[in-house]
N, C-alpha and C positions, 0 to 999 in steps of 0.2 A: 624081150618081146616075143610074141608067138604067132601062131598059126592063123586060123580061120579067116580067110578073106571073104568079102561079100561077092557073091557070084553074079554073073550076068552084066547087063548094062542098059543104059537108056538109049534112046534113039533121037532122031531129028537131026537137023542140020546145024552146023556150027553157028552160034548166035553171038549176041552181044552179052557183055557182063555188066550187071548193075553195079554202080559205084557211088558212094556218098557217105554222109554222116549227118549227125544232128545239125552241125553248123555248116555243112557243105551239101546243097541240094543234090538229090540222086540224079545221076546222068547215066547214059549207056555208053560203054566203051566198046567200040566196033573192032572186031578182029582185024589186025593182030594186036590191038591195044589190050591192056589189062588194067585192073584196078590195083593201084599201089597206095596204101594209106589214104583212101578216099578220093584219089585223083586218077584220071585216066592217063596212062603213060604208054609210050611205044614199046613193042616187044624188044627185048634186048637191053632196055634201060634198067640199071640196077635199082632195087627197091629197098628202102629203109622203112619197115612197117609191115603190116599184113599185105600179102600179094595174092590176089585172086585172078587166076587165068581162066576160071570157069565159075559158074554159080548154080548150075544144075545139070542134069543128065543131057539136056538138049545141046549143050555145048560140047559134049563128049560122045560122038556117035559110037555105039557099041561098047561104051565104057562108062565109068563113073567119075564124078567130080569129087576128089578125096582131099581131106584136110587133116593135118596132124592134130591129135588130141593135145590139149594144153599140158597134160601131165607128161607128155613125151617131148616137150620143147626144152631148149637149153636155158631157159630163164628169160629169154627175150620177149616172149608172148607174141612173136611175129609169125602168125600162121600163114602157110602157103597152100593154096588150093590149086590143084592141077588134075588134068585128066589121066586116069590110069585104068587098066583093064579090071583090076580088083582093088578094093580098099582093105588094108590089114585091120581086121576088126579089133585087134589089141591096141593098135597105135593110131588109127585113123577113123574119121567119121565121113559119111557121105554128105556133101553140101547140097542144099536144095534152095529153091526160091519160093518163099511162102506166097500164097497159102497152099498151092497145089504141089509144086516143086518136082514132080516126076520121080517120086521115091519108089523103090521096089515094092512089090506086093507085100502086104503085112506091115508096112511102115508108113508114117505120116511125117510131113514136114513141120517141125516145131521151131518157132523162134527161140532165141536164147540171148542172154545178156553178154555172152562171151564173144559174139560176132556183131559186126555192124548190122543195123536194123533190116537191111534188105536181104539178109541171108538167114538160113536156118540149117538144122541138121535133120537128116532122116533118122527117125527113132521108131522103135517098135510101137505099133498102134496101142493106145491105152496105157502106155508106160511113161514114166518121167524120163526126160532126156538128160544125160550127163555128158559134159564136154571134156571130162577128165577120164 
């Protein structure tokens, strides 16, 4: 893995995290809950499946909501999204909440088949987005 983190951060107050799936209607998990495999669970409860502690910059004052790229996972495909000061551009992506998402300047929030439908990745404007 290597360098280049994304600089800066979003703003806003800590918010709720959207959570759901095709078979489980979207709900809002209020802090300190987080989204674990399409269900809201209390902070500290272990998660088997994807775990989203944030879903856009508004949940991470002065920071980003970062998630590990699929190619960097250990084969489990269980992505974890959490607030960080920077995202490692070689290993992580910035999570956003479509359609606007609060992406950094020059990026747009794009939906992807690799995340649940209520999430997206911040990708360079006008360029295809890759989760790997």
